[in-house]
N, CA, C, O and the ligand as a Tripos MOL2 file, in Angstrom:
@<TRIPOS>MOLECULE
protein
  261   259    66     0     0
PROTEIN
NO_CHARGES

@<TRIPOS>ATOM
      1 N         100.1930   91.7900   78.8960 N.3       1 MET1
      2 CA         99.6220   92.5180   77.7740 C.3       1 MET1
      3 C         100.4860   93.7340   77.4620 C.2       1 MET1
      4 O         101.2440   94.2110   78.3070 O.2       1 MET1
      5 N         100.3600   94.2130   76.2660 N.am      2 ARG2
      6 CA        101.0590   95.4350   75.9170 C.3       2 ARG2
      7 C         100.0760   96.5950   75.9120 C.2       2 ARG2
      8 O          98.9010   96.4450   75.5760 O.2       2 ARG2
      9 N         100.5880   97.7430   76.2920 N.am      3 VAL3
     10 CA         99.7490   98.9330   76.3430 C.3       3 VAL3
     11 C         100.3640   99.9580   75.4050 C.2       3 VAL3
     12 O         101.5390  100.3010   75.5360 O.2       3 VAL3
     13 N          99.5910  100.4340   74.4840 N.am      4 GLY4
     14 CA        100.1660  101.3910   73.5590 C.3       4 GLY4
     15 C          99.1220  102.2430   72.8820 C.2       4 GLY4
     16 O          97.9170  102.0110   72.9840 O.2       4 GLY4
     17 N          99.6330  103.2360   72.1900 N.am      5 ILE5
     18 CA         98.7710  104.0960   71.3890 C.3       5 ILE5
     19 C          99.2700  104.0000   69.9580 C.2       5 ILE5
     20 O         100.4150  104.3510   69.6730 O.2       5 ILE5
     21 N          98.4300  103.5320   69.0680 N.am      6 GLY6
     22 CA         98.8790  103.3320   67.7020 C.3       6 GLY6
     23 C          99.9730  102.2830   67.6800 C.2       6 GLY6
     24 O          99.7850  101.1640   68.1570 O.2       6 GLY6
     25 N         101.1220  102.6540   67.1200 N.am      7 THR7
     26 CA        102.2230  101.6990   67.0250 C.3       7 THR7
     27 C         103.1930  101.8510   68.1840 C.2       7 THR7
     28 O         104.1660  101.1010   68.2750 O.2       7 THR7
     29 N         102.9470  102.8080   69.0680 N.am      8 LEU8
     30 CA        103.8540  103.0480   70.1750 C.3       8 LEU8
     31 C         103.4800  102.1700   71.3520 C.2       8 LEU8
     32 O         102.3130  102.0870   71.7350 O.2       8 LEU8
     33 N         104.4690  101.5220   71.9160 N.am      9 VAL9
     34 CA        104.2360  100.6400   73.0510 C.3       9 VAL9
     35 C         104.8290  101.2810   74.2970 C.2       9 VAL9
     36 O         105.9660  101.7530   74.2920 O.2       9 VAL9
     37 N         104.0500  101.2900   75.3450 N.am     10 MET10
     38 CA        104.5040  101.9110   76.5850 C.3      10 MET10
     39 C         105.5110  101.0140   77.2910 C.2      10 MET10
     40 O         105.3250   99.8010   77.3930 O.2      10 MET10
     41 N         106.5690  101.6310   77.7710 N.am     11 ARG11
     42 CA        107.6150  100.8980   78.4820 C.3      11 ARG11
     43 C         107.6630  101.3470   79.9350 C.2      11 ARG11
     44 O         107.3390  102.4830   80.2810 O.2      11 ARG11
     45 N         108.0830  100.4010   80.7660 N.am     12 CYS12
     46 CA        108.2670  100.7080   82.1790 C.3      12 CYS12
     47 C         109.4300  101.6830   82.3420 C.2      12 CYS12
     48 O         110.4770  101.5220   81.7140 O.2      12 CYS12
     49 N         109.2390  102.6870   83.1840 N.am     13 LEU13
     50 CA        110.3090  103.6500   83.4350 C.3      13 LEU13
     51 C         111.4960  102.9910   84.1170 C.2      13 LEU13
     52 O         112.6430  103.3810   83.8990 O.2      13 LEU13
     53 N         111.2180  101.9990   84.9350 N.am     14 ALA14
     54 CA        112.2740  101.4020   85.7500 C.3      14 ALA14
     55 C         113.0730  100.3510   84.9960 C.2      14 ALA14
     56 O         114.2980  100.3150   85.1040 O.2      14 ALA14
     57 N         112.3990   99.4970   84.2340 N.am     15 CYS15
     58 CA        113.1040   98.3550   83.6360 C.3      15 CYS15
     59 C         112.8890   98.2380   82.1360 C.2      15 CYS15
     60 O         113.4060   97.3110   81.5120 O.2      15 CYS15
     61 N         112.1460   99.1490   81.5530 N.am     16 GLN16
     62 CA        111.9280   99.1810   80.1000 C.3      16 GLN16
     63 C         111.1110   98.0120   79.5720 C.2      16 GLN16
     64 O         111.0440   97.7940   78.3620 O.2      16 GLN16
     65 N         110.4940   97.2650   80.4660 N.am     17 ALA17
     66 CA        109.6620   96.1580   80.0090 C.3      17 ALA17
     67 C         108.4210   96.7020   79.3070 C.2      17 ALA17
     68 O         107.9680   97.8150   79.5750 O.2      17 ALA17
     69 N         107.8910   95.8940   78.4110 N.am     18 GLU18
     70 CA        106.7180   96.3250   77.6500 C.3      18 GLU18
     71 C         105.4640   95.5560   78.0500 C.2      18 GLU18
     72 O         104.3880   95.7790   77.4950 O.2      18 GLU18
     73 N         105.6080   94.6560   79.0090 N.am     19 GLU19
     74 CA        104.4640   93.8280   79.3850 C.3      19 GLU19
     75 C         103.8640   94.3400   80.6850 C.2      19 GLU19
     76 O         104.5750   94.5970   81.6550 O.2      19 GLU19
     77 N         102.5590   94.4820   80.6890 N.am     20 TRP20
     78 CA        101.8460   95.0220   81.8340 C.3      20 TRP20
     79 C         100.6420   94.1530   82.1460 C.2      20 TRP20
     80 O         100.1720   93.3760   81.3150 O.2      20 TRP20
     81 N         100.1630   94.3080   83.3620 N.am     21 ARG21
     82 CA         98.8450   93.7470   83.6530 C.3      21 ARG21
     83 C          98.0480   94.8070   84.3840 C.2      21 ARG21
     84 O          98.5990   95.6330   85.1120 O.2      21 ARG21
     85 N          96.7460   94.7700   84.1780 N.am     22 ALA22
     86 CA         95.8840   95.7450   84.8250 C.3      22 ALA22
     87 C          95.7110   95.3760   86.2890 C.2      22 ALA22
     88 O          95.6400   94.1960   86.6330 O.2      22 ALA22
     89 N          95.6440   96.3810   87.1490 N.am     23 THR23
     90 CA         95.4090   96.0950   88.5650 C.3      23 THR23
     91 C          93.9900   95.5690   88.7710 C.2      23 THR23
     92 O          93.7340   94.7760   89.6770 O.2      23 THR23
     93 N          93.0850   96.0190   87.9250 N.am     24 ASP24
     94 CA         91.7120   95.5290   87.9940 C.3      24 ASP24
     95 C          91.3750   94.8870   86.6540 C.2      24 ASP24
     96 O          90.9590   95.5530   85.7060 O.2      24 ASP24
     97 N          91.5650   93.5880   86.6100 N.am     25 ALA25
     98 CA         91.4090   92.8790   85.3400 C.3      25 ALA25
     99 C          89.9670   92.8510   84.8560 C.2      25 ALA25
    100 O          89.7070   92.5690   83.6860 O.2      25 ALA25
    101 N          89.0380   93.1390   85.7420 N.am     26 SER26
    102 CA         87.6360   93.0710   85.3500 C.3      26 SER26
    103 C          87.1610   94.3610   84.6930 C.2      26 SER26
    104 O          86.1010   94.3990   84.0680 O.2      26 SER26
    105 N          87.9610   95.4200   84.8430 N.am     27 ALA27
    106 CA         87.5680   96.6970   84.2570 C.3      27 ALA27
    107 C          88.2100   96.8520   82.8850 C.2      27 ALA27
    108 O          89.3400   96.4100   82.6750 O.2      27 ALA27
    109 N          87.5180   97.4620   81.9730 N.am     28 PRO28
    110 CA         88.1220   97.7080   80.6560 C.3      28 PRO28
    111 C          89.2770   98.6850   80.7790 C.2      28 PRO28
    112 O          89.2250   99.6210   81.5770 O.2      28 PRO28
    113 N          90.3080   98.4690   79.9970 N.am     29 LEU29
    114 CA         91.4750   99.3260   80.0770 C.3      29 LEU29
    115 C          91.1290  100.7250   79.5550 C.2      29 LEU29
    116 O          90.5820  100.8860   78.4640 O.2      29 LEU29
    117 N          91.4600  101.7120   80.3580 N.am     30 ALA30
    118 CA         91.1970  103.0960   79.9750 C.3      30 ALA30
    119 C          92.4480  103.9110   80.2400 C.2      30 ALA30
    120 O          93.4150  103.4170   80.8210 O.2      30 ALA30
    121 N          92.4240  105.1540   79.8130 N.am     31 LEU31
    122 CA         93.6150  105.9850   79.9320 C.3      31 LEU31
    123 C          94.0460  106.1360   81.3800 C.2      31 LEU31
    124 O          95.2360  106.2670   81.6650 O.2      31 LEU31
    125 N          93.1020  106.1200   82.2820 N.am     32 LEU32
    126 CA         93.4420  106.3170   83.6890 C.3      32 LEU32
    127 C          93.5760  105.0110   84.4470 C.2      32 LEU32
    128 O          93.7000  105.0110   85.6720 O.2      32 LEU32
    129 N          93.5530  103.8970   83.7280 N.am     33 SER33
    130 CA         93.6900  102.6060   84.3870 C.3      33 SER33
    131 C          95.0770  102.4560   85.0020 C.2      33 SER33
    132 O          96.0740  102.9200   84.4490 O.2      33 SER33
    133 N          95.1160  101.8060   86.1440 N.am     34 GLU34
    134 CA         96.3970  101.5030   86.7690 C.3      34 GLU34
    135 C          96.9040  100.1840   86.2140 C.2      34 GLU34
    136 O          96.1490   99.2210   86.0800 O.2      34 GLU34
    137 N          98.1850  100.1500   85.8940 N.am     35 VAL35
    138 CA         98.7810   98.9220   85.3820 C.3      35 VAL35
    139 C         100.0420   98.6100   86.1760 C.2      35 VAL35
    140 O         100.6650   99.4960   86.7620 O.2      35 VAL35
    141 N         100.4050   97.3260   86.1820 N.am     36 ILE36
    142 CA        101.5820   96.8780   86.9170 C.3      36 ILE36
    143 C         102.5530   96.2350   85.9400 C.2      36 ILE36
    144 O         102.1680   95.4020   85.1200 O.2      36 ILE36
    145 N         103.8050   96.6290   86.0360 N.am     37 CYS37
    146 CA        104.8440   96.0790   85.1760 C.3      37 CYS37
    147 C         105.0920   94.6250   85.5360 C.2      37 CYS37
    148 O         105.2600   94.2880   86.7080 O.2      37 CYS37
    149 N         105.1150   93.7590   84.5200 N.am     38 LEU38
    150 CA        105.4010   92.3500   84.7800 C.3      38 LEU38
    151 C         106.8920   92.1280   84.9920 C.2      38 LEU38
    152 O         107.2990   91.0840   85.5010 O.2      38 LEU38
    153 N         107.7000   93.0950   84.6080 N.am     39 GLY39
    154 CA        109.1460   92.9460   84.7480 C.3      39 GLY39
    155 C         109.6190   93.2130   86.1620 C.2      39 GLY39
    156 O         110.4040   92.4430   86.7160 O.2      39 GLY39
    157 N         109.1400   94.3120   86.7540 N.am     40 CYS40
    158 CA        109.6610   94.6950   88.0620 C.3      40 CYS40
    159 C         108.5720   94.9860   89.0790 C.2      40 CYS40
    160 O         108.8730   95.2340   90.2470 O.2      40 CYS40
    161 N         107.3250   94.9600   88.6630 N.am     41 GLY41
    162 CA        106.2420   95.1570   89.6000 C.3      41 GLY41
    163 C         105.8900   96.6100   89.8600 C.2      41 GLY41
    164 O         105.0510   96.9050   90.7110 O.2      41 GLY41
    165 N         106.5230   97.5140   89.1360 N.am     42 ALA42
    166 CA        106.2160   98.9320   89.3220 C.3      42 ALA42
    167 C         104.7900   99.2190   88.8700 C.2      42 ALA42
    168 O         104.3170   98.6830   87.8680 O.2      42 ALA42
    169 N         104.1220  100.0700   89.6270 N.am     43 GLN43
    170 CA        102.7590  100.4300   89.2580 C.3      43 GLN43
    171 C         102.7520  101.8070   88.6210 C.2      43 GLN43
    172 O         103.4260  102.7310   89.0780 O.2      43 GLN43
    173 N         101.9830  101.9190   87.5690 N.am     44 SER44
    174 CA        101.8650  103.1980   86.8970 C.3      44 SER44
    175 C         100.4590  103.2970   86.3420 C.2      44 SER44
    176 O          99.6490  102.3870   86.5140 O.2      44 SER44
    177 N         100.1760  104.3860   85.6870 N.am     45 SER45
    178 CA         98.8790  104.4870   85.0310 C.3      45 SER45
    179 C          99.1160  104.6980   83.5470 C.2      45 SER45
    180 O         100.1680  105.1820   83.1310 O.2      45 SER45
    181 N          98.1360  104.3320   82.7700 N.am     46 CYS46
    182 CA         98.2820  104.4880   81.3290 C.3      46 CYS46
    183 C          98.5280  105.9470   80.9760 C.2      46 CYS46
    184 O          99.2560  106.2430   80.0280 O.2      46 CYS46
    185 N          97.9320  106.8510   81.7230 N.am     47 ALA47
    186 CA         98.1200  108.2710   81.4370 C.3      47 ALA47
    187 C          99.5680  108.6770   81.6720 C.2      47 ALA47
    188 O         100.1430  109.4230   80.8790 O.2      47 ALA47
    189 N         100.1590  108.1880   82.7600 N.am     48 ASP48
    190 CA        101.5640  108.5050   83.0340 C.3      48 ASP48
    191 C         102.4530  107.9880   81.9200 C.2      48 ASP48
    192 O         103.3720  108.6720   81.4690 O.2      48 ASP48
    193 N         102.1670  106.7710   81.4840 N.am     49 LEU49
    194 CA        102.9930  106.1620   80.4470 C.3      49 LEU49
    195 C         102.8210  106.8860   79.1240 C.2      49 LEU49
    196 O         103.7700  107.0360   78.3550 O.2      49 LEU49
    197 N         101.6030  107.3300   78.8700 N.am     50 ALA50
    198 CA        101.3400  108.0070   77.5990 C.3      50 ALA50
    199 C         102.1170  109.3100   77.5140 C.2      50 ALA50
    200 O         102.4840  109.7410   76.4210 O.2      50 ALA50
    201 N         102.3690  109.9390   78.6450 N.am     51 LEU51
    202 CA        103.0940  111.2080   78.6490 C.3      51 LEU51
    203 C         104.5270  111.0430   78.1770 C.2      51 LEU51
    204 O         105.1340  111.9920   77.6810 O.2      51 LEU51
    205 N         105.0740  109.8320   78.3300 N.am     52 GLN52
    206 CA        106.4580  109.6290   77.9030 C.3      52 GLN52
    207 C         106.5810  109.3820   76.4130 C.2      52 GLN52
    208 O         107.6640  109.5130   75.8430 O.2      52 GLN52
    209 N         105.4840  109.0290   75.7900 N.am     53 LEU53
    210 CA        105.5830  108.6270   74.3990 C.3      53 LEU53
    211 C         105.9340  109.8160   73.5120 C.2      53 LEU53
    212 O         105.3390  110.8860   73.6370 O.2      53 LEU53
    213 N         106.8690  109.6340   72.6450 N.am     54 PRO54
    214 CA        107.1930  110.7010   71.7030 C.3      54 PRO54
    215 C         106.0520  110.8660   70.7080 C.2      54 PRO54
    216 O         105.5570  109.8950   70.1350 O.2      54 PRO54
    217 N         105.6580  112.0850   70.5210 N.am     55 LEU55
    218 CA        104.5470  112.3310   69.6030 C.3      55 LEU55
    219 C         105.0990  112.5430   68.1970 C.2      55 LEU55
    220 O         105.0820  113.6450   67.6500 O.2      55 LEU55
    221 N         105.5790  111.4600   67.6500 N.am     56 VAL56
    222 CA        106.1650  111.5200   66.3180 C.3      56 VAL56
    223 C         105.1890  110.9020   65.3320 C.2      56 VAL56
    224 O         104.7740  109.7560   65.5070 O.2      56 VAL56
    225 N         104.8280  111.6250   64.3290 N.am     57 PRO57
    226 CA        103.9130  111.0370   63.3290 C.3      57 PRO57
    227 C         104.6080  109.9200   62.5820 C.2      57 PRO57
    228 O         105.8180  109.9600   62.3610 O.2      57 PRO57
    229 N         103.8500  108.9470   62.2050 N.am     58 GLU58
    230 CA        104.4240  107.8530   61.4420 C.3      58 GLU58
    231 C         104.8980  108.3560   60.0910 C.2      58 GLU58
    232 O         104.1850  109.0960   59.4140 O.2      58 GLU58
    233 N         106.0850  107.9610   59.7010 N.am     59 PRO59
    234 CA        106.5780  108.4110   58.3920 C.3      59 PRO59
    235 C         105.7300  107.8120   57.2790 C.2      59 PRO59
    236 O         105.3710  106.6350   57.3060 O.2      59 PRO59
    237 N         105.4270  108.6360   56.3220 N.am     60 ALA60
    238 CA        104.6460  108.1390   55.1920 C.3      60 ALA60
    239 C         105.5350  107.2670   54.3130 C.2      60 ALA60
    240 O         106.7000  107.5830   54.0740 O.2      60 ALA60
    241 N         104.9740  106.1880   53.8490 N.am     61 ALA61
    242 CA        105.7640  105.2240   53.0800 C.3      61 ALA61
    243 C         106.2650  105.8220   51.7740 C.2      61 ALA61
    244 O         107.3070  105.4200   51.2550 O.2      61 ALA61
    245 N         105.5200  106.7800   51.2500 N.am     62 ASP62
    246 CA        105.9100  107.3300   49.9460 C.3      62 ASP62
    247 C         106.4880  108.7360   50.0710 C.2      62 ASP62
    248 O         106.4500  109.5190   49.1220 O.2      62 ASP62
    249 N         107.0340  109.0550   51.2750 N.am     63 ALA63
    250 CA        107.5430  110.4050   51.4970 C.3      63 ALA63
    251 C         108.9190  110.6060   50.8710 C.2      63 ALA63
    252 O         109.3180  111.7380   50.5970 O.2      63 ALA63
    253 N         109.6350  109.5300   50.6460 N.am     64 ALA64
    254 CA        110.9910  109.6530   50.1020 C.3      64 ALA64
    255 C         110.9530  110.2120   48.6860 C.2      64 ALA64
    256 O         110.0760  109.8890   47.8850 O.2      64 ALA64
    257 N         111.9240  111.0510   48.4110 N.am     65 GLU65
    258 CA        111.9590  111.6480   47.0750 C.3      65 GLU65
    259 C         112.9500  110.9310   46.1680 C.2      65 GLU65
    260 O         113.1060  111.3050   45.0060 O.2      65 GLU65
    261 ZN        109.3250   97.4600   85.1790 Zn       66 ZN66
@<TRIPOS>BOND
     1     1     2 1
     2     2     3 1
     3     3     4 2
     4     3     5 am
     5     5     6 1
     6     6     7 1
     7     7     8 2
     8     7     9 am
     9     9    10 1
    10    10    11 1
    11    11    12 2
    12    11    13 am
    13    13    14 1
    14    14    15 1
    15    15    16 2
    16    15    17 am
    17    17    18 1
    18    18    19 1
    19    19    20 2
    20    19    21 am
    21    21    22 1
    22    22    23 1
    23    23    24 2
    24    23    25 am
    25    25    26 1
    26    26    27 1
    27    27    28 2
    28    27    29 am
    29    29    30 1
    30    30    31 1
    31    31    32 2
    32    31    33 am
    33    33    34 1
    34    34    35 1
    35    35    36 2
    36    35    37 am
    37    37    38 1
    38    38    39 1
    39    39    40 2
    40    39    41 am
    41    41    42 1
    42    42    43 1
    43    43    44 2
    44    43    45 am
    45    45    46 1
    46    46    47 1
    47    47    48 2
    48    47    49 am
    49    49    50 1
    50    50    51 1
    51    51    52 2
    52    51    53 am
    53    53    54 1
    54    54    55 1
    55    55    56 2
    56    55    57 am
    57    57    58 1
    58    58    59 1
    59    59    60 2
    60    59    61 am
    61    61    62 1
    62    62    63 1
    63    63    64 2
    64    63    65 am
    65    65    66 1
    66    66    67 1
    67    67    68 2
    68    67    69 am
    69    69    70 1
    70    70    71 1
    71    71    72 2
    72    71    73 am
    73    73    74 1
    74    74    75 1
    75    75    76 2
    76    75    77 am
    77    77    78 1
    78    78    79 1
    79    79    80 2
    80    79    81 am
    81    81    82 1
    82    82    83 1
    83    83    84 2
    84    83    85 am
    85    85    86 1
    86    86    87 1
    87    87    88 2
    88    87    89 am
    89    89    90 1
    90    90    91 1
    91    91    92 2
    92    91    93 am
    93    93    94 1
    94    94    95 1
    95    95    96 2
    96    95    97 am
    97    97    98 1
    98    98    99 1
    99    99   100 2
   100    99   101 am
   101   101   102 1
   102   102   103 1
   103   103   104 2
   104   103   105 am
   105   105   106 1
   106   106   107 1
   107   107   108 2
   108   107   109 am
   109   109   110 1
   110   110   111 1
   111   111   112 2
   112   111   113 am
   113   113   114 1
   114   114   115 1
   115   115   116 2
   116   115   117 am
   117   117   118 1
   118   118   119 1
   119   119   120 2
   120   119   121 am
   121   121   122 1
   122   122   123 1
   123   123   124 2
   124   123   125 am
   125   125   126 1
   126   126   127 1
   127   127   128 2
   128   127   129 am
   129   129   130 1
   130   130   131 1
   131   131   132 2
   132   131   133 am
   133   133   134 1
   134   134   135 1
   135   135   136 2
   136   135   137 am
   137   137   138 1
   138   138   139 1
   139   139   140 2
   140   139   141 am
   141   141   142 1
   142   142   143 1
   143   143   144 2
   144   143   145 am
   145   145   146 1
   146   146   147 1
   147   147   148 2
   148   147   149 am
   149   149   150 1
   150   150   151 1
   151   151   152 2
   152   151   153 am
   153   153   154 1
   154   154   155 1
   155   155   156 2
   156   155   157 am
   157   157   158 1
   158   158   159 1
   159   159   160 2
   160   159   161 am
   161   161   162 1
   162   162   163 1
   163   163   164 2
   164   163   165 am
   165   165   166 1
   166   166   167 1
   167   167   168 2
   168   167   169 am
   169   169   170 1
   170   170   171 1
   171   171   172 2
   172   171   173 am
   173   173   174 1
   174   174   175 1
   175   175   176 2
   176   175   177 am
   177   177   178 1
   178   178   179 1
   179   179   180 2
   180   179   181 am
   181   181   182 1
   182   182   183 1
   183   183   184 2
   184   183   185 am
   185   185   186 1
   186   186   187 1
   187   187   188 2
   188   187   189 am
   189   189   190 1
   190   190   191 1
   191   191   192 2
   192   191   193 am
   193   193   194 1
   194   194   195 1
   195   195   196 2
   196   195   197 am
   197   197   198 1
   198   198   199 1
   199   199   200 2
   200   199   201 am
   201   201   202 1
   202   202   203 1
   203   203   204 2
   204   203   205 am
   205   205   206 1
   206   206   207 1
   207   207   208 2
   208   207   209 am
   209   209   210 1
   210   210   211 1
   211   211   212 2
   212   211   213 am
   213   213   214 1
   214   214   215 1
   215   215   216 2
   216   215   217 am
   217   217   218 1
   218   218   219 1
   219   219   220 2
   220   219   221 am
   221   221   222 1
   222   222   223 1
   223   223   224 2
   224   223   225 am
   225   225   226 1
   226   226   227 1
   227   227   228 2
   228   227   229 am
   229   229   230 1
   230   230   231 1
   231   231   232 2
   232   231   233 am
   233   233   234 1
   234   234   235 1
   235   235   236 2
   236   235   237 am
   237   237   238 1
   238   238   239 1
   239   239   240 2
   240   239   241 am
   241   241   242 1
   242   242   243 1
   243   243   244 2
   244   243   245 am
   245   245   246 1
   246   246   247 1
   247   247   248 2
   248   247   249 am
   249   249   250 1
   250   250   251 1
   251   251   252 2
   252   251   253 am
   253   253   254 1
   254   254   255 1
   255   255   256 2
   256   255   257 am
   257   257   258 1
   258   258   259 1
   259   259   260 2
@<TRIPOS>SUBSTRUCTURE
     1 MET1         2 RESIDUE 1 A MET
     2 ARG2         6 RESIDUE 1 A ARG
     3 VAL3        10 RESIDUE 1 A VAL
     4 GLY4        14 RESIDUE 1 A GLY
     5 ILE5        18 RESIDUE 1 A ILE
     6 GLY6        22 RESIDUE 1 A GLY
     7 THR7        26 RESIDUE 1 A THR
     8 LEU8        30 RESIDUE 1 A LEU
     9 VAL9        34 RESIDUE 1 A VAL
    10 MET10       38 RESIDUE 1 A MET
    11 ARG11       42 RESIDUE 1 A ARG
    12 CYS12       46 RESIDUE 1 A CYS
    13 LEU13       50 RESIDUE 1 A LEU
    14 ALA14       54 RESIDUE 1 A ALA
    15 CYS15       58 RESIDUE 1 A CYS
    16 GLN16       62 RESIDUE 1 A GLN
    17 ALA17       66 RESIDUE 1 A ALA
    18 GLU18       70 RESIDUE 1 A GLU
    19 GLU19       74 RESIDUE 1 A GLU
    20 TRP20       78 RESIDUE 1 A TRP
    21 ARG21       82 RESIDUE 1 A ARG
    22 ALA22       86 RESIDUE 1 A ALA
    23 THR23       90 RESIDUE 1 A THR
    24 ASP24       94 RESIDUE 1 A ASP
    25 ALA25       98 RESIDUE 1 A ALA
    26 SER26      102 RESIDUE 1 A SER
    27 ALA27      106 RESIDUE 1 A ALA
    28 PRO28      110 RESIDUE 1 A PRO
    29 LEU29      114 RESIDUE 1 A LEU
    30 ALA30      118 RESIDUE 1 A ALA
    31 LEU31      122 RESIDUE 1 A LEU
    32 LEU32      126 RESIDUE 1 A LEU
    33 SER33      130 RESIDUE 1 A SER
    34 GLU34      134 RESIDUE 1 A GLU
    35 VAL35      138 RESIDUE 1 A VAL
    36 ILE36      142 RESIDUE 1 A ILE
    37 CYS37      146 RESIDUE 1 A CYS
    38 LEU38      150 RESIDUE 1 A LEU
    39 GLY39      154 RESIDUE 1 A GLY
    40 CYS40      158 RESIDUE 1 A CYS
    41 GLY41      162 RESIDUE 1 A GLY
    42 ALA42      166 RESIDUE 1 A ALA
    43 GLN43      170 RESIDUE 1 A GLN
    44 SER44      174 RESIDUE 1 A SER
    45 SER45      178 RESIDUE 1 A SER
    46 CYS46      182 RESIDUE 1 A CYS
    47 ALA47      186 RESIDUE 1 A ALA
    48 ASP48      190 RESIDUE 1 A ASP
    49 LEU49      194 RESIDUE 1 A LEU
    50 ALA50      198 RESIDUE 1 A ALA
    51 LEU51      202 RESIDUE 1 A LEU
    52 GLN52      206 RESIDUE 1 A GLN
    53 LEU53      210 RESIDUE 1 A LEU
    54 PRO54      214 RESIDUE 1 A PRO
    55 LEU55      218 RESIDUE 1 A LEU
    56 VAL56      222 RESIDUE 1 A VAL
    57 PRO57      226 RESIDUE 1 A PRO
    58 GLU58      230 RESIDUE 1 A GLU
    59 PRO59      234 RESIDUE 1 A PRO
    60 ALA60      238 RESIDUE 1 A ALA
    61 ALA61      242 RESIDUE 1 A ALA
    62 ASP62      246 RESIDUE 1 A ASP
    63 ALA63      250 RESIDUE 1 A ALA
    64 ALA64      254 RESIDUE 1 A ALA
    65 GLU65      258 RESIDUE 1 A GLU
    66 ZN66       261 GROUP 0 **** ****
């Protein structure tokens, strides 16, 4: 699964993979959920991953002059 906020997708720090699985598949995914990278097996939390995301607002489609 992919984990993201809005259009931003969280990547693994180690291998840059975007696919994750929850350590507890029965629990709903939350900000503090632990996830495991499908690429390299690194474990992280959604909160840790969210901290790396650049807080860039989406460009408005009609912003160009
Ligand atoms: Zn990884």
